[in-house]
N, CA, C and O atoms as CSV, one atom per row, in Angstrom:
chain,resi,resn,atom,element,x,y,z
A,1,MET,N,N,-4.006,-6.807,-20.670
A,1,MET,CA,C,-2.548,-5.339,-21.339
A,1,MET,C,C,-2.448,-5.358,-20.225
A,1,MET,O,O,-2.940,-5.836,-19.203
A,2,SER,N,N,-1.309,-4.409,-20.771
A,2,SER,CA,C,-0.120,-4.132,-19.673
A,2,SER,C,C,-0.702,-2.950,-19.192
A,2,SER,O,O,-1.389,-2.091,-19.746
A,3,PRO,N,N,-0.137,-3.133,-17.631
A,3,PRO,CA,C,-0.708,-1.467,-17.618
A,3,PRO,C,C,0.303,0.293,-17.555
A,3,PRO,O,O,1.423,0.795,-17.646
A,4,PRO,N,N,-1.019,0.556,-17.353
A,4,PRO,CA,C,0.507,2.160,-17.910
A,4,PRO,C,C,2.465,3.016,-17.225
A,4,PRO,O,O,3.119,4.052,-17.342
A,5,PHE,N,N,2.561,1.313,-16.386
A,5,PHE,CA,C,3.257,1.765,-15.649
A,5,PHE,C,C,4.275,-0.095,-15.273
A,5,PHE,O,O,4.003,-1.284,-15.109
A,6,ARG,N,N,5.723,1.015,-15.325
A,6,ARG,CA,C,6.371,-0.420,-15.390
A,6,ARG,C,C,6.288,-1.313,-13.911
A,6,ARG,O,O,6.550,-0.645,-12.910
A,7,MET,N,N,5.847,-3.182,-13.628
A,7,MET,CA,C,5.671,-3.675,-12.673
A,7,MET,C,C,6.468,-4.068,-12.315
A,7,MET,O,O,6.450,-5.298,-12.329
A,8,THR,N,N,7.707,-3.428,-11.753
A,8,THR,CA,C,8.691,-3.803,-10.634
A,8,THR,C,C,8.189,-4.487,-9.401
A,8,THR,O,O,7.153,-4.125,-8.843
A,9,LEU,N,N,8.812,-5.318,-9.051
A,9,LEU,CA,C,9.178,-6.025,-8.052
A,9,LEU,C,C,8.305,-4.954,-6.878
A,9,LEU,O,O,7.175,-5.229,-6.475
A,10,ALA,N,N,9.035,-3.787,-6.472
A,10,ALA,CA,C,8.427,-3.130,-5.857
A,10,ALA,C,C,7.325,-2.466,-5.859
A,10,ALA,O,O,6.692,-2.210,-4.835
A,11,THR,N,N,6.945,-2.072,-7.191
A,11,THR,CA,C,5.463,-2.268,-7.164
A,11,THR,C,C,4.097,-3.275,-6.912
A,11,THR,O,O,2.958,-2.994,-6.538
A,12,GLN,N,N,4.608,-4.317,-7.215
A,12,GLN,CA,C,4.249,-5.302,-6.984
A,12,GLN,C,C,3.737,-5.485,-5.558
A,12,GLN,O,O,2.539,-5.676,-5.347
A,13,GLU,N,N,4.747,-5.422,-4.467
A,13,GLU,CA,C,4.642,-5.282,-3.280
A,13,GLU,C,C,3.797,-4.593,-2.987
A,13,GLU,O,O,2.840,-5.019,-2.341
A,14,VAL,N,N,3.939,-2.821,-3.527
A,14,VAL,CA,C,2.845,-1.603,-2.914
A,14,VAL,C,C,1.724,-2.936,-3.381
A,14,VAL,O,O,1.737,-3.738,-2.448
A,15,LEU,N,N,0.927,-3.345,-4.322
A,15,LEU,CA,C,-0.378,-3.239,-4.869
A,15,LEU,C,C,-0.449,-4.875,-4.228
A,15,LEU,O,O,-1.360,-5.559,-4.695
A,16,ARG,N,N,0.366,-5.469,-3.295
A,16,ARG,CA,C,-0.474,-6.865,-3.048
A,16,ARG,C,C,-0.127,-6.510,-1.296
A,16,ARG,O,O,0.016,-7.324,-0.383
A,17,ALA,N,N,-0.075,-5.336,-1.259
A,17,ALA,CA,C,-0.131,-4.517,0.586
A,17,ALA,C,C,-2.020,-3.868,0.051
A,17,ALA,O,O,-2.892,-3.414,0.791
A,18,LEU,N,N,-2.044,-4.020,-0.977
A,18,LEU,CA,C,-3.708,-2.888,-1.266
A,18,LEU,C,C,-4.576,-3.757,-1.504
A,18,LEU,O,O,-5.769,-3.547,-1.286
A,19,VAL,N,N,-4.097,-4.922,-2.013
A,19,VAL,CA,C,-5.133,-6.008,-1.977
A,19,VAL,C,C,-5.110,-6.472,-0.805
A,19,VAL,O,O,-6.253,-6.606,-0.369
A,20,ALA,N,N,-4.369,-6.759,-0.145
A,20,ALA,CA,C,-4.704,-7.826,0.853
A,20,ALA,C,C,-5.695,-7.195,2.246
A,20,ALA,O,O,-6.197,-7.881,3.137
A,21,GLU,N,N,-5.783,-5.447,2.061
A,21,GLU,CA,C,-6.982,-5.133,2.923
A,21,GLU,C,C,-8.030,-4.217,1.819
A,21,GLU,O,O,-8.309,-3.029,1.980
A,22,PRO,N,N,-8.523,-5.096,0.667
A,22,PRO,CA,C,-8.611,-3.789,-0.385
A,22,PRO,C,C,-10.195,-2.388,0.212
A,22,PRO,O,O,-10.410,-1.359,-0.428
A,23,SER,N,N,-10.622,-2.603,0.881
A,23,SER,CA,C,-11.899,-1.482,1.473
A,23,SER,C,C,-10.992,-0.668,2.320
A,23,SER,O,O,-11.412,0.470,2.526
A,24,ARG,N,N,-9.727,-1.002,2.921
A,24,ARG,CA,C,-9.169,0.046,3.935
A,24,ARG,C,C,-8.449,0.691,3.752
A,24,ARG,O,O,-7.751,0.030,2.983
A,25,GLU,N,N,-7.707,2.136,3.923
A,25,GLU,CA,C,-7.092,2.699,2.907
A,25,GLU,C,C,-5.975,2.699,4.032
A,25,GLU,O,O,-6.256,2.269,5.151
A,26,PHE,N,N,-4.860,3.123,3.775
A,26,PHE,CA,C,-3.849,3.298,3.703
A,26,PHE,C,C,-3.482,4.928,4.103
A,26,PHE,O,O,-4.114,5.913,3.721
A,27,TYR,N,N,-2.068,4.908,5.133
A,27,TYR,CA,C,-1.628,5.861,4.401
A,27,TYR,C,C,0.017,5.283,4.322
A,27,TYR,O,O,0.418,4.249,4.856
A,28,GLY,N,N,0.965,6.394,3.381
A,28,GLY,CA,C,2.532,5.585,3.293
A,28,GLY,C,C,3.316,4.552,3.837
A,28,GLY,O,O,3.848,3.546,3.370
A,29,LEU,N,N,3.213,5.308,5.468
A,29,LEU,CA,C,4.618,4.462,6.005
A,29,LEU,C,C,3.584,2.814,6.482
A,29,LEU,O,O,4.134,1.841,6.997
A,30,GLU,N,N,2.174,2.865,6.177
A,30,GLU,CA,C,1.344,1.520,7.000
A,30,GLU,C,C,1.785,1.034,5.594
A,30,GLU,O,O,1.863,-0.181,5.774
A,31,ILE,N,N,2.124,1.269,4.281
A,31,ILE,CA,C,2.121,0.468,3.261
A,31,ILE,C,C,3.824,0.522,3.352
A,31,ILE,O,O,4.065,-0.685,3.303
A,32,GLY,N,N,4.732,0.984,3.422
A,32,GLY,CA,C,5.626,0.700,3.156
A,32,GLY,C,C,6.104,-0.548,4.093
A,32,GLY,O,O,6.461,-1.674,3.745
A,33,GLN,N,N,5.967,0.150,5.693
A,33,GLN,CA,C,6.037,-1.059,6.324
A,33,GLN,C,C,5.277,-2.355,6.171
A,33,GLN,O,O,5.443,-3.248,7.002
A,34,GLN,N,N,4.135,-2.562,4.763
A,34,GLN,CA,C,3.783,-3.661,4.642
A,34,GLN,C,C,4.387,-4.768,3.738
A,34,GLN,O,O,4.572,-5.984,3.686
A,35,ALA,N,N,4.600,-3.497,2.989
A,35,ALA,CA,C,5.347,-3.789,1.308
A,35,ALA,C,C,6.975,-4.303,1.447
A,35,ALA,O,O,7.586,-4.920,0.575
A,36,GLY,N,N,7.627,-3.789,3.070
A,36,GLY,CA,C,9.139,-3.755,3.177
A,36,GLY,C,C,9.770,-3.034,1.931
A,36,GLY,O,O,10.316,-3.529,0.946
A,37,LEU,N,N,9.501,-1.512,2.312
A,37,LEU,CA,C,10.162,-0.762,1.120
A,37,LEU,C,C,10.535,-0.057,1.917
A,37,LEU,O,O,10.215,-0.284,3.084
A,38,PRO,N,N,11.413,1.150,1.570
A,38,PRO,CA,C,11.278,2.146,2.173
A,38,PRO,C,C,10.036,3.982,1.587
A,38,PRO,O,O,9.566,4.083,0.454
A,39,SER,N,N,9.906,4.669,2.284
A,39,SER,CA,C,9.226,5.371,1.765
A,39,SER,C,C,9.482,6.426,0.462
A,39,SER,O,O,8.642,7.140,-0.087
A,40,GLY,N,N,10.859,6.292,0.164
A,40,GLY,CA,C,11.351,7.321,-0.785
A,40,GLY,C,C,11.215,6.289,-1.592
A,40,GLY,O,O,12.036,6.427,-2.499
A,41,THR,N,N,10.027,4.428,-1.854
A,41,THR,CA,C,10.771,3.431,-2.731
A,41,THR,C,C,9.006,4.119,-3.072
A,41,THR,O,O,8.776,4.487,-4.224
A,42,ILE,N,N,7.758,4.247,-1.884
A,42,ILE,CA,C,6.456,3.929,-2.436
A,42,ILE,C,C,5.970,4.625,-3.050
A,42,ILE,O,O,5.125,4.462,-3.930
A,43,HIS,N,N,6.859,6.272,-2.324
A,43,HIS,CA,C,5.428,7.877,-2.686
A,43,HIS,C,C,5.361,7.020,-4.531
A,43,HIS,O,O,4.527,6.493,-5.268
A,44,PRO,N,N,7.101,7.422,-4.521
A,44,PRO,CA,C,6.625,7.657,-6.712
A,44,PRO,C,C,5.488,6.284,-7.378
A,44,PRO,O,O,4.754,6.248,-8.365
A,45,ILE,N,N,5.829,5.178,-6.185
A,45,ILE,CA,C,4.985,4.148,-6.892
A,45,ILE,C,C,3.273,4.895,-6.960
A,45,ILE,O,O,2.477,5.246,-7.831
A,46,LEU,N,N,3.337,4.862,-5.686
A,46,LEU,CA,C,1.736,5.624,-5.031
A,46,LEU,C,C,1.265,6.531,-6.202
A,46,LEU,O,O,0.179,6.230,-6.699
A,47,ALA,N,N,2.030,7.763,-6.790
A,47,ALA,CA,C,1.975,8.531,-7.778
A,47,ALA,C,C,1.067,8.340,-9.368
A,47,ALA,O,O,0.216,8.896,-10.062
A,48,ARG,N,N,2.322,6.645,-9.298
A,48,ARG,CA,C,2.294,6.592,-10.455
A,48,ARG,C,C,0.714,5.933,-10.384
A,48,ARG,O,O,-0.045,6.259,-11.296
A,49,LEU,N,N,0.230,5.061,-9.375
A,49,LEU,CA,C,-0.888,4.037,-9.300
A,49,LEU,C,C,-2.177,5.526,-9.313
A,49,LEU,O,O,-3.326,5.371,-9.726
A,50,GLU,N,N,-1.842,6.362,-8.977
A,50,GLU,CA,C,-3.215,7.701,-9.024
A,50,GLU,C,C,-3.233,7.857,-10.245
A,50,GLU,O,O,-4.275,7.518,-10.806
A,51,ALA,N,N,-2.003,8.471,-11.173
A,51,ALA,CA,C,-1.619,9.023,-12.355
A,51,ALA,C,C,-2.806,7.742,-13.341
A,51,ALA,O,O,-3.711,8.106,-14.092
A,52,ALA,N,N,-2.502,6.526,-13.089
A,52,ALA,CA,C,-3.149,5.837,-14.382
A,52,ALA,C,C,-4.360,5.086,-13.067
A,52,ALA,O,O,-4.305,3.860,-12.977
A,53,GLU,N,N,-5.097,5.623,-12.386
A,53,GLU,CA,C,-6.504,6.180,-11.603
A,53,GLU,C,C,-6.721,4.085,-11.247
A,53,GLU,O,O,-7.684,3.334,-11.399
A,54,TRP,N,N,-5.392,3.872,-10.784
A,54,TRP,CA,C,-5.368,2.345,-9.910
A,54,TRP,C,C,-5.640,3.259,-8.683
A,54,TRP,O,O,-6.375,3.123,-9.661
A,55,VAL,N,N,-5.772,3.785,-7.952
A,55,VAL,CA,C,-5.243,3.615,-6.666
A,55,VAL,C,C,-6.212,5.649,-6.191
A,55,VAL,O,O,-5.876,6.388,-7.116
A,56,VAL,N,N,-6.762,6.137,-5.569
A,56,VAL,CA,C,-7.602,7.638,-5.101
A,56,VAL,C,C,-6.336,7.531,-3.665
A,56,VAL,O,O,-5.552,6.750,-3.125
A,57,SER,N,N,-6.719,8.554,-3.616
A,57,SER,CA,C,-5.895,9.110,-2.513
A,57,SER,C,C,-6.386,10.231,-1.663
A,57,SER,O,O,-7.041,10.963,-2.405
A,58,ARG,N,N,-6.369,10.857,-0.058
A,58,ARG,CA,C,-7.113,11.664,0.142
A,58,ARG,C,C,-6.333,11.760,1.547
A,58,ARG,O,O,-6.053,10.827,2.300
A,59,TRP,N,N,-5.950,13.643,1.768
A,59,TRP,CA,C,-5.559,13.973,3.048
A,59,TRP,C,C,-6.606,14.362,4.453
A,59,TRP,O,O,-7.540,15.152,4.587
A,60,GLU,N,N,-5.719,13.080,5.681
A,60,GLU,CA,C,-6.767,12.997,6.458
A,60,GLU,C,C,-6.544,14.651,7.480
A,60,GLU,O,O,-5.524,15.279,7.765
A,61,ASP,N,N,-8.019,14.899,7.798
A,61,ASP,CA,C,-9.010,15.588,7.835
A,61,ASP,C,C,-8.651,15.882,9.589
A,61,ASP,O,O,-9.563,15.566,10.353
A,62,ILE,N,N,-7.403,16.449,10.203
A,62,ILE,CA,C,-6.784,17.018,11.320
A,62,ILE,C,C,-6.064,17.968,11.571
A,62,ILE,O,O,-5.298,18.465,10.746
A,63,ASP,N,N,-6.213,18.379,12.806
A,63,ASP,CA,C,-5.543,19.222,13.265
A,63,ASP,C,C,-3.787,19.330,13.549
A,63,ASP,O,O,-3.039,18.994,14.467
A,64,ALA,N,N,-3.729,19.568,13.068
A,64,ALA,CA,C,-1.846,18.684,12.585
A,64,ALA,C,C,-0.956,19.030,14.079
A,64,ALA,O,O,-0.149,18.281,14.630
A,65,GLN,N,N,-1.524,20.826,14.651
A,65,GLN,CA,C,-0.999,20.693,15.789
A,65,GLN,C,C,-1.296,20.257,17.213
A,65,GLN,O,O,-0.599,20.051,18.206
A,66,ALA,N,N,-2.800,20.183,16.896
A,66,ALA,CA,C,-3.178,19.738,18.577
A,66,ALA,C,C,-2.863,17.716,18.411
A,66,ALA,O,O,-2.901,16.874,19.308
A,67,GLU,N,N,-2.611,17.555,17.101
A,67,GLU,CA,C,-2.350,16.379,17.019
A,67,GLU,C,C,-1.263,15.978,17.302
A,67,GLU,O,O,-1.339,14.977,18.013
A,68,GLY,N,N,0.087,16.393,17.004
A,68,GLY,CA,C,1.457,16.708,17.253
A,68,GLY,C,C,2.195,15.474,16.269
A,68,GLY,O,O,2.916,14.489,16.430
A,69,ARG,N,N,1.431,16.308,15.008
A,69,ARG,CA,C,1.865,15.193,14.008
A,69,ARG,C,C,1.637,15.788,12.909
A,69,ARG,O,O,0.619,16.480,12.894
A,70,PRO,N,N,2.336,15.740,11.855
A,70,PRO,CA,C,1.639,15.953,10.433
A,70,PRO,C,C,0.605,15.487,10.179
A,70,PRO,O,O,0.466,14.437,10.806
A,71,ARG,N,N,-0.541,15.805,9.339
A,71,ARG,CA,C,-1.691,14.975,8.777
A,71,ARG,C,C,-1.179,14.330,7.716
A,71,ARG,O,O,-0.434,14.854,6.887
A,72,ARG,N,N,-1.675,12.822,7.704
A,72,ARG,CA,C,-1.758,11.971,6.535
A,72,ARG,C,C,-1.991,12.124,5.107
A,72,ARG,O,O,-2.360,13.225,4.698
A,73,ARG,N,N,-1.898,11.593,4.662
A,73,ARG,CA,C,-2.501,11.044,2.938
A,73,ARG,C,C,-2.730,9.715,2.698
A,73,ARG,O,O,-1.843,8.904,2.434
A,74,TYR,N,N,-3.479,9.560,2.753
A,74,TYR,CA,C,-4.938,7.947,2.877
A,74,TYR,C,C,-4.614,7.662,1.410
A,74,TYR,O,O,-4.533,8.583,0.597
A,75,TYR,N,N,-4.393,6.134,1.012
A,75,TYR,CA,C,-4.070,5.743,-0.107
A,75,TYR,C,C,-5.426,4.441,-0.436
A,75,TYR,O,O,-5.389,3.601,0.463
A,76,SER,N,N,-6.113,4.255,-1.084
A,76,SER,CA,C,-6.918,3.434,-1.386
A,76,SER,C,C,-7.180,2.845,-3.238
A,76,SER,O,O,-7.322,3.412,-4.322
A,77,LEU,N,N,-7.132,1.453,-2.758
A,77,LEU,CA,C,-7.629,1.330,-4.768
A,77,LEU,C,C,-9.065,1.678,-5.312
A,77,LEU,O,O,-10.141,1.589,-4.720
A,78,THR,N,N,-8.802,2.093,-6.578
A,78,THR,CA,C,-10.775,2.047,-6.472
A,78,THR,C,C,-11.139,0.543,-7.588
A,78,THR,O,O,-10.505,-0.502,-7.733
A,79,PRO,N,N,-11.767,0.784,-7.899
A,79,PRO,CA,C,-12.875,-0.498,-7.497
A,79,PRO,C,C,-12.216,-1.193,-8.830
A,79,PRO,O,O,-11.862,-2.316,-8.472
A,80,ASP,N,N,-11.867,-0.979,-10.365
A,80,ASP,CA,C,-11.485,-0.598,-11.568
A,80,ASP,C,C,-9.420,-1.532,-11.284
A,80,ASP,O,O,-8.762,-2.474,-11.724
A,81,GLY,N,N,-9.286,-0.259,-10.168
A,81,GLY,CA,C,-7.820,-0.480,-9.797
A,81,GLY,C,C,-7.423,-1.894,-8.770
A,81,GLY,O,O,-6.294,-2.261,-8.443
A,82,LEU,N,N,-8.807,-2.544,-8.388
A,82,LEU,CA,C,-8.747,-3.541,-7.606
A,82,LEU,C,C,-8.600,-4.607,-8.416
A,82,LEU,O,O,-7.680,-5.361,-8.099
A,83,GLU,N,N,-9.073,-4.823,-9.129
A,83,GLU,CA,C,-9.338,-5.589,-10.665
A,83,GLU,C,C,-8.172,-5.685,-10.780
A,83,GLU,O,O,-7.484,-6.532,-10.210
A,84,LEU,N,N,-7.631,-4.507,-11.819
A,84,LEU,CA,C,-6.157,-4.302,-12.828
A,84,LEU,C,C,-5.255,-5.385,-11.887
A,84,LEU,O,O,-4.855,-6.463,-12.328
A,85,ALA,N,N,-5.000,-4.881,-10.453
A,85,ALA,CA,C,-4.306,-4.953,-9.981
A,85,ALA,C,C,-4.006,-6.824,-9.294
A,85,ALA,O,O,-3.000,-7.451,-8.961
A,86,ARG,N,N,-5.460,-7.128,-9.355
A,86,ARG,CA,C,-5.584,-8.475,-9.037
A,86,ARG,C,C,-5.031,-9.565,-9.642
A,86,ARG,O,O,-4.543,-10.605,-9.201
A,87,ASP,N,N,-5.310,-8.850,-11.431
A,87,ASP,CA,C,-5.749,-9.384,-12.053
A,87,ASP,C,C,-3.740,-9.576,-13.462
A,87,ASP,O,O,-3.384,-10.278,-14.408
A,88,ALA,N,N,-3.010,-8.148,-12.412
A,88,ALA,CA,C,-1.374,-8.266,-12.819
A,88,ALA,C,C,-0.831,-8.827,-11.774
A,88,ALA,O,O,0.391,-8.718,-11.879
A,89,LEU,N,N,-1.228,-9.553,-10.501
A,89,LEU,CA,C,-0.948,-10.773,-9.688
A,89,LEU,C,C,-1.103,-11.470,-10.408
A,89,LEU,O,O,-0.172,-11.673,-11.187
A,90,ALA,N,N,-1.769,-11.877,-10.492
A,90,ALA,CA,C,-2.730,-13.277,-11.250
A,90,ALA,C,C,-1.325,-13.497,-12.397
A,90,ALA,O,O,-0.282,-14.086,-12.112
A,91,ARG,N,N,-1.575,-13.008,-13.394
A,91,ARG,CA,C,-0.178,-12.779,-14.291
A,91,ARG,C,C,0.542,-13.225,-14.012
A,91,ARG,O,O,0.799,-14.368,-14.392
A,92,ILE,N,N,1.083,-12.718,-13.391
A,92,ILE,CA,C,2.527,-12.340,-12.404
A,92,ILE,C,C,2.916,-14.256,-11.761
A,92,ILE,O,O,3.894,-15.002,-11.704
A,93,GLY,N,N,2.095,-14.279,-11.560
A,93,GLY,CA,C,2.249,-14.871,-10.498
A,93,GLY,C,C,1.858,-16.450,-11.500
A,93,GLY,O,O,2.428,-17.496,-11.190
A,94,ALA,N,N,1.229,-16.426,-12.230
A,94,ALA,CA,C,1.643,-17.819,-13.432
A,94,ALA,C,C,2.896,-17.316,-13.800
A,94,ALA,O,O,3.651,-18.180,-13.354
A,95,LYS,N,N,3.206,-16.939,-14.036
A,95,LYS,CA,C,4.684,-16.032,-14.837
A,95,LYS,C,C,5.973,-17.167,-14.571
A,95,LYS,O,O,6.685,-17.896,-15.261
A,96,ARG,N,N,5.706,-16.665,-12.432
A,96,ARG,CA,C,6.582,-17.049,-11.974
A,96,ARG,C,C,6.512,-19.633,-12.035
A,96,ARG,O,O,7.223,-20.637,-11.998
A,97,ALA,N,N,5.260,-19.207,-12.130
A,97,ALA,CA,C,5.078,-20.868,-11.805
A,97,ALA,C,C,5.543,-21.744,-12.800
A,97,ALA,O,O,5.878,-22.927,-12.735
A,98,SER,N,N,5.491,-20.762,-13.948
A,98,SER,CA,C,5.384,-21.738,-15.740
A,98,SER,C,C,7.227,-21.683,-16.202
A,98,SER,O,O,7.663,-22.024,-17.302
A,99,GLY,N,N,7.968,-21.226,-15.168
A,99,GLY,CA,C,9.130,-20.681,-14.930
A,99,GLY,C,C,9.701,-19.671,-16.215
A,99,GLY,O,O,10.840,-19.665,-16.681
A,100,VAL,N,N,8.650,-18.910,-16.583
A,100,VAL,CA,C,8.527,-17.672,-17.848
A,100,VAL,C,C,9.240,-16.432,-17.026
A,100,VAL,O,O,10.073,-15.725,-17.591
A,101,TRP,N,N,8.870,-16.226,-15.704
A,101,TRP,CA,C,9.430,-14.877,-15.063
A,101,TRP,C,C,10.699,-15.341,-14.353
A,101,TRP,O,O,10.953,-16.321,-13.654
A,102,ALA,N,N,11.582,-14.036,-14.883
A,102,ALA,CA,C,12.815,-14.346,-14.795
A,102,ALA,C,C,13.572,-12.593,-14.201
A,102,ALA,O,O,14.229,-11.742,-14.799
A,103,PRO,N,N,12.974,-12.709,-12.568
A,103,PRO,CA,C,13.069,-11.014,-12.258
A,103,PRO,C,C,14.380,-10.516,-12.210
A,103,PRO,O,O,15.372,-11.187,-11.924
A,104,GLY,N,N,14.351,-8.748,-12.634
A,104,GLY,CA,C,15.923,-8.362,-12.813
A,104,GLY,C,C,16.880,-8.898,-14.046
A,104,GLY,O,O,18.088,-8.665,-14.023
A,105,ARG,N,N,16.237,-9.664,-15.173
A,105,ARG,CA,C,17.145,-9.880,-16.347
A,105,ARG,C,C,16.030,-9.808,-17.374
A,105,ARG,O,O,15.047,-10.466,-17.714
A,106,PRO,N,N,16.722,-8.581,-17.734
A,106,PRO,CA,C,16.173,-8.064,-19.062
A,106,PRO,C,C,16.493,-8.539,-20.273
A,106,PRO,O,O,17.509,-9.051,-20.744
A,107,GLY,N,N,15.425,-8.269,-20.688
A,107,GLY,CA,C,14.538,-9.311,-21.929
A,107,GLY,C,C,14.653,-10.777,-22.178
A,107,GLY,O,O,14.986,-11.447,-23.155
A,108,ILE,N,N,14.210,-11.084,-20.794
A,108,ILE,CA,C,13.550,-12.016,-20.591
A,108,ILE,C,C,11.519,-12.234,-19.706
A,108,ILE,O,O,11.344,-11.788,-18.572
A,109,ALA,N,N,10.879,-12.606,-20.119
A,109,ALA,CA,C,9.621,-12.165,-20.159
A,109,ALA,C,C,9.258,-12.081,-17.952
A,109,ALA,O,O,9.561,-12.796,-16.998
A,110,GLY,N,N,8.539,-10.862,-18.137
A,110,GLY,CA,C,8.592,-10.321,-16.694
A,110,GLY,C,C,9.655,-9.839,-16.663
A,110,GLY,O,O,9.523,-9.178,-15.632
A,111,GLY,N,N,11.102,-9.552,-17.153
A,111,GLY,CA,C,11.836,-8.992,-16.301
A,111,GLY,C,C,12.124,-7.296,-16.243
A,111,GLY,O,O,11.935,-6.652,-17.275
A,112,MET,N,N,12.583,-6.610,-15.011
A,112,MET,CA,C,12.919,-5.697,-15.215
A,112,MET,C,C,13.636,-4.980,-16.160
A,112,MET,O,O,14.737,-5.361,-16.558
A,113,ALA,N,N,12.928,-3.664,-16.665
A,113,ALA,CA,C,13.463,-3.149,-17.758
A,113,ALA,C,C,14.321,-1.805,-17.586
A,113,ALA,O,O,13.810,-0.755,-17.975
A,114,GLY,N,N,15.969,-1.787,-16.858
A,114,GLY,CA,C,15.870,-0.362,-16.135
A,114,GLY,C,C,15.947,-0.714,-14.754
A,114,GLY,O,O,16.312,-1.806,-14.320
A,115,GLY,N,N,15.558,0.343,-14.044
A,115,GLY,CA,C,16.017,1.070,-12.493
A,115,GLY,C,C,14.108,-0.203,-11.796
A,115,GLY,O,O,13.057,-0.664,-12.240
A,116,THR,N,N,14.733,-0.135,-10.821
A,116,THR,CA,C,13.808,-0.834,-9.270
A,116,THR,C,C,12.065,-0.269,-9.151
A,116,THR,O,O,11.078,-0.883,-8.746
A,117,ALA,N,N,12.154,0.676,-9.511
A,117,ALA,CA,C,10.495,1.637,-8.565
A,117,ALA,C,C,9.596,1.775,-10.480
A,117,ALA,O,O,8.489,2.296,-10.606
């Protein structure tokens, strides 16, 4: 079953970052650093993953003024999201290994169809 969103290279990197430590919550900047992607790319992906119920989020409960920084929004994979992410990443890995994968080439299995996020 295909995910209800495009599985772009950026989305794969976000999922890899989350799957690496599935029991941990990450805030956006951490995910971006691990995935090697900018914030402007990460947050739309996280919103799509959350809409698909692969990820849940929560706002940090702090006094932003006392902490001297804004509250962070933390993200983690749902149990189903973890299973679906692992399966999707494994299928992509198998396509790459078989030579079917051709990132960025529309019309070829696994290639991107349009944009990058």
